[in-house]
TORSE-783770 format. One line per 3 residues: number of its first residue (from 1); their letters; for each residue x, y, z of N, C-alpha, C. Coordinates in Angstrom, 1 decimal. Layout:
N
NUM = A = X:Y:Z:X:Y:Z:X:Y:Z ~ ...
% end
This chain:
126
1 = XXX = 111.7:65.4:46.5:110.3:64.3:47.1:110.0:64.1:48.5 ~ 111.0:64.7:49.3:111.2:64.9:50.8:110.3:65.9:51.6 ~ 110.6:66.6:50.8:109.3:68.1:50.9:108.2:68.2:50.7
4 = XXX = 108.0:68.1:49.3:106.4:67.9:48.5:106.0:66.4:48.4 ~ 106.1:65.5:49.5:105.7:64.6:49.7:104.2:64.0:49.4 ~ 103.2:65.3:49.8:101.9:65.1:49.8:101.4:65.8:48.5
7 = XXX = 102.1:66.2:47.2:102.0:66.6:45.9:102.2:65.3:44.9 ~ 101.3:65.0:44.0:101.4:64.1:43.3:102.7:63.9:42.6 ~ 103.2:62.3:42.6:104.4:62.1:42.1:104.3:62.1:40.6
10 = XXX = 105.1:63.1:39.5:105.2:63.0:38.3:106.7:62.8:37.5 ~ 106.8:61.7:37.5:108.3:61.0:37.2:108.7:61.9:35.9 ~ 107.6:62.3:35.0:108.0:62.7:33.8:109.0:64.4:34.1
13 = XXX = 107.8:65.1:34.9:108.5:66.3:35.5:109.8:66.2:36.8 ~ 109.9:65.1:37.1:111.1:65.2:37.9:112.1:64.8:36.8 ~ 111.8:63.9:36.1:112.9:63.7:35.0:113.5:65.2:34.0
16 = XXX = 112.5:65.6:33.7:112.8:66.9:33.1:113.7:67.9:33.8 ~ 113.3:68.1:35.1:114.3:68.9:35.9:115.6:68.4:35.9 ~ 115.8:67.0:35.8:116.9:66.5:36.0:117.8:66.3:34.6
19 = XXX = 116.9:66.5:33.7:117.4:66.7:32.3:117.6:65.2:31.7 ~ 116.6:64.3:32.1:117.1:63.1:31.6:115.4:62.6:31.2 ~ 115.5:61.5:30.3:114.5:60.5:30.1:113.5:60.1:31.2
22 = XXX = 112.5:60.0:31.2:111.7:59.6:32.5:112.2:57.8:33.0 ~ 112.6:57.2:31.8:113.1:55.9:32.0:114.7:56.0:32.5 ~ 115.3:56.5:32.0:116.5:56.9:32.7:116.6:57.2:33.8
25 = XXX = 115.8:58.4:34.3:115.6:59.4:35.9:115.0:58.1:36.6 ~ 114.6:57.3:36.0:113.7:56.1:37.0:115.1:54.7:37.2 ~ 115.5:54.7:36.3:117.0:53.5:36.2:118.2:54.5:37.6
28 = XXX = 118.6:55.5:37.0:119.2:56.2:37.9:118.5:56.5:39.5 ~ 117.6:56.8:39.5:117.0:57.1:40.6:117.3:56.0:41.8 ~ 116.6:54.7:40.9:116.5:53.6:42.1:118.1:53.0:42.0
31 = XXX = 119.1:53.5:41.1:120.6:53.1:41.2:121.1:53.8:42.8 ~ 120.5:54.9:42.7:121.1:56.0:43.8:120.6:55.6:44.9 ~ 119.1:55.4:45.2:118.6:55.0:46.3:118.0:53.9:46.7
34 = XXX = 118.4:53.0:45.7:117.9:51.4:46.0:116.4:51.1:45.7 ~ 115.5:52.0:45.5:114.2:52.0:44.9:113.7:52.8:44.3 ~ 112.4:52.8:43.5:111.9:53.5:42.4:111.7:55.0:42.9
37 = XXX = 111.1:55.6:42.2:110.6:57.1:42.7:109.4:56.9:43.6 ~ 108.5:56.2:42.7:107.3:55.5:43.4:107.3:55.1:44.7 ~ 108.1:54.2:45.0:108.4:53.3:46.4:108.8:54.5:47.1
40 = XXX = 110.1:55.4:46.8:110.8:56.2:47.4:109.8:57.0:48.4 ~ 108.9:57.8:47.2:107.6:58.4:47.8:106.7:58.0:48.8 ~ 106.6:56.7:48.6:105.2:56.0:49.2:106.0:56.0:50.6
43 = XXX = 107.5:55.8:50.6:108.0:55.3:52.0:108.3:56.9:52.5 ~ 108.4:58.0:52.4:108.4:59.4:52.8:106.6:59.4:53.5 ~ 105.6:59.1:52.3:104.2:59.5:52.8:103.8:58.6:54.2
46 = XXX = 104.5:57.4:54.3:104.1:56.4:55.1:104.9:56.3:56.6 ~ 106.3:57.4:56.6:106.8:57.9:57.6:106.0:58.9:58.1 ~ 105.5:59.7:57.3:104.9:61.2:58.4:103.4:60.7:58.5
49 = XXX = 103.1:59.9:57.7:101.8:59.3:58.4:101.5:58.5:59.6 ~ 102.9:57.7:59.9:103.3:57.1:61.1:103.3:58.4:62.3 ~ 104.0:59.7:61.8:104.1:60.6:62.8:102.3:60.8:63.3
52 = XXX = 102.0:61.3:62.1:100.4:61.8:62.5:99.4:60.7:62.9 ~ 99.6:59.5:62.6:98.9:58.3:63.8:99.5:58.3:64.9 ~ 100.6:58.7:65.6:101.1:59.0:66.5:100.4:60.0:67.6
55 = XXX = 100.0:61.1:66.8:99.6:62.0:67.4:98.1:61.6:68.0 ~ 97.3:60.7:67.5:95.7:60.4:67.9:95.0:61.2:67.6 ~ 95.3:62.6:66.9:94.1:63.7:67.0:93.3:63.5:65.4
58 = XXX = 93.9:62.6:64.7:93.6:62.4:63.2:92.7:61.0:63.0 ~ 91.9:60.8:62.4:91.5:60.2:61.6:92.5:59.4:60.8 ~ 92.3:57.7:60.7:93.1:57.4:59.7:92.9:57.9:57.9
61 = XXX = 91.4:58.2:57.7:91.0:58.7:56.5:91.5:60.3:56.4 ~ 91.8:61.1:57.3:92.4:62.5:57.3:94.0:62.4:57.2 ~ 94.5:61.4:57.8:96.2:61.3:57.5:96.4:60.6:56.2
64 = XXX = 95.2:60.1:55.7:95.6:59.3:54.1:95.7:60.5:53.2 ~ 94.6:61.4:53.6:94.8:62.7:52.7:96.1:63.6:52.9 ~ 96.1:63.6:54.3:97.3:64.7:54.8:98.7:64.4:54.0
67 = XXX = 99.2:63.2:54.0:100.0:62.9:53.3:100.1:62.6:51.8 ~ 99.0:62.6:51.2:98.8:63.1:49.8:98.4:61.8:49.0 ~ 97.8:60.8:49.4:97.7:59.6:49.3:95.9:59.8:48.8
70 = XXX = 95.6:59.7:47.8:93.8:59.5:47.5:93.1:58.5:47.6 ~ 93.5:57.5:47.5:92.9:55.9:48.0:93.3:55.6:49.1 ~ 92.3:55.4:50.1:92.2:54.9:51.7:92.9:53.2:51.5
73 = XXX = 91.8:52.8:50.5:92.7:51.0:50.6:94.1:51.1:50.3 ~ 94.2:51.8:49.0:95.8:51.9:48.9:97.0:52.4:49.6 ~ 96.3:52.9:50.6:97.2:53.7:51.6:97.3:52.8:52.7
76 = XXX = 96.4:52.1:53.1:96.2:51.0:54.1:97.1:50.2:53.6 ~ 96.8:49.5:52.4:97.8:48.0:52.3:99.0:48.8:52.0 ~ 99.7:49.7:51.8:101.1:50.0:51.7:101.4:50.4:53.2
79 = XXX = 100.5:50.7:54.0:100.8:51.1:55.0:101.4:49.9:56.1 ~ 100.5:48.9:55.6:100.6:47.5:56.4:101.7:46.8:55.8 ~ 102.0:47.0:54.6:103.0:46.2:54.0:104.4:46.7:54.7
82 = XXX = 104.4:47.7:54.7:105.7:48.4:55.3:105.8:48.5:56.8 ~ 104.9:48.9:57.5:104.8:48.8:59.2:104.5:47.3:59.4 ~ 103.7:46.6:59.0:103.5:45.3:59.7:102.1:45.2:60.3
85 = XXX = 101.4:46.3:60.4:100.2:46.3:61.1:99.6:47.2:60.4 ~ 98.0:47.2:60.5:97.0:48.5:59.7:97.1:50.0:60.4 ~ 97.1:51.0:59.6:97.0:52.1:60.1:96.2:52.2:61.4
88 = XXX = 95.1:51.7:61.6:94.4:51.6:62.7:94.8:51.0:63.5 ~ 95.5:49.8:63.7:96.2:49.4:64.7:97.3:50.2:65.3 ~ 98.1:50.9:64.2:99.0:51.3:64.9:98.8:53.0:65.3
91 = XXX = 97.6:53.3:65.2:97.0:54.6:65.9:96.5:54.1:67.1 ~ 96.0:52.9:67.6:95.5:52.6:68.6:96.9:52.1:69.7 ~ 98.2:51.8:69.4:99.0:51.5:70.1:99.1:52.6:71.0
94 = XXX = 100.0:52.7:72.2:100.2:53.5:72.8:101.8:53.9:72.9 ~ 102.0:54.9:72.2:103.3:55.8:72.0:103.7:56.7:72.8 ~ 103.3:56.9:74.1:103.7:57.3:75.1:105.2:57.3:75.2
97 = XXX = 106.0:55.9:75.4:107.2:55.6:75.7:107.8:56.7:74.8 ~ 107.7:56.9:73.6:108.6:57.6:72.8:108.6:59.2:72.7 ~ 107.9:59.7:73.5:107.3:61.2:73.6:109.0:61.8:73.9
100 = XXX = 109.9:61.0:74.6:110.8:61.9:75.7:112.1:61.7:74.3 ~ 111.9:61.1:73.3:112.8:60.8:72.1:112.6:62.0:71.3 ~ 114.0:62.8:71.2:113.8:63.8:69.9:113.5:63.5:68.4
103 = XXX = 112.4:63.9:67.7:112.1:63.6:66.9:112.9:63.0:65.4 ~ 113.8:63.6:65.4:114.9:63.3:64.5:115.6:61.9:64.5 ~ 115.4:61.7:66.1:115.9:60.1:66.4:115.0:59.4:66.4
106 = XXX = 113.8:59.6:66.5:112.7:58.8:66.3:112.2:58.3:64.9 ~ 112.5:59.4:63.9:112.4:59.1:62.4:113.3:58.1:62.0 ~ 114.4:58.0:62.4:115.4:57.2:62.3:115.2:55.9:62.4
109 = XXX = 114.6:55.1:63.7:114.3:54.5:63.8:113.0:54.0:63.8 ~ 111.9:54.7:63.2:110.6:54.2:62.8:110.7:54.3:61.3 ~ 111.7:54.8:60.7:111.5:54.5:59.1:111.1:53.4:58.4
112 = XXX = 110.2:53.3:57.9:109.4:52.3:57.5:110.2:51.5:56.1 ~ 110.0:50.1:56.6:111.4:49.3:55.4:110.1:48.7:55.1 ~ 110.5:47.4:54.1:109.7:46.4:53.7:110.0:45.4:54.9
115 = XXX = 108.9:44.8:55.2:109.3:43.5:56.1:110.1:42.5:55.7 ~ 110.7:42.4:56.5:111.9:41.2:56.4:113.3:41.5:55.8 ~ 113.4:43.0:55.6:114.6:43.4:55.3:115.5:43.7:56.4
118 = XXX = 116.8:43.3:56.2:117.7:43.9:57.4:118.5:45.3:57.3 ~ 117.5:46.0:58.1:118.0:47.7:58.0:118.4:48.2:59.8 ~ 119.3:49.2:59.4:119.1:49.4:60.9:118.1:50.2:61.4
121 = XXX = 117.3:50.9:60.4:116.1:51.7:60.9:115.1:50.4:61.6 ~ 114.9:49.0:61.4:114.2:48.2:61.8:114.3:47.9:63.3 ~ 115.5:48.6:63.6:116.1:48.3:65.0:114.9:49.1:65.9
124 = XXX = 114.7:48.4:67.3:113.8:49.5:68.3:114.7:50.4:68.9 ~ 113.9:51.0:69.7:114.6:52.5:70.3:115.2:51.6:71.3 ~ 116.2:52.0:72.0:116.9:51.1:72.9:116.6:52.0:74.5
% end
């Protein structure tokens, strides 16, 4: 899922690959990752969307489609839920201070999480 995030999520196909029923696959996935397969996929998509929006050369609609979302409204709602600001507001921010930070480090510190969750990823870059 991490590599193929722009593609549609098909839990039955993922379950077949894992030799499980879709329901059992979803339970096992949630047990292992702490969220449903769909929620995990959307987190990956929002993570990638944040990187594309920081570049500033794509519209929010272009970013929405590039990360595999088909509904701008759903994408914007989930982005706002996970990041705390709309995609347009996030894109408008000055992201210049993060330029010298390696992408792998920035990814850990900018990883989206549910608002109010206490996770290491929610900490600001020092």
